[in-house]
N, C-alpha and C positions, 0 to 999 in steps of 0.2 A: 506802295507799299501796301503790305497787307495789313488786314484789323489787330490783329496782335500785338502789331511792331509799332501799330499809330496807340493801342492803349498801354502799352508799355514803354513810351517816349512820355505819357501824360500821366502817368503814373510817377516816372524822374523826374517830372517838370513840376509835378502838384507836391513831393515832398521836397527837394529842393527849394521852393518857394516857401513851404512852410518850416523848415527848418531857419531859413535866414529869418522870417516875422520871428521865430520862434525866441532865437537868440538874444536878438534885441528887444523883447521883451524883458528874458532871463536878466540883460545886461541893465537894463532902466530898474529891475527889481534889485539888485544886489546895491545897485546905485543908493536905492529910496527915492526914487523918481516914479515908484508906484508901487500898491501895495495892497494887501486884503481886495476889497471888491472891487478896487479899479484893476491888476491883476486877475481876477477871474474873468471880470469883463471884457478884454480885451482878449485873455488865451478865447471864452469862445467865439469872440469876433474873427478871432483867426478861424478859429473851427471852422466856424460857416462860410466864411468867404473862401476858403481853397476846396470843402467839399462845393460849392456850388460853383467855383474858377473849375472844378476838375471834370463836371459837366459842360459846361458852358464856360469856355474861357471866354477871357476878355484878353485884347489885343494886346492893352496896354495895363497889367495886373499891377494894384496896390502891393507897393511895398512893404510899407511900413502901417506895424501895428496901430499905432495912434492913428491913421488914416482908417481905420474899420469900425471904430468903434462906431463912430457915428452912421456907418453907414450897412453895418451888418449887426 
């Protein structure tokens, strides 16, 4: 597989994971489980995690926004 194909695959994988995590966070926001600073903190953790995970992929990525807050 050439470098362009590998890069495209990483972009798709990272975007898919980001969308899943963001959807979970937005569901929690709409149900009132998270608000204000908690939402911003979790959204920032998702962004930092996905940026790091794009360049250095983990074998078993974290799928929950709640998991990421303490780690990133």
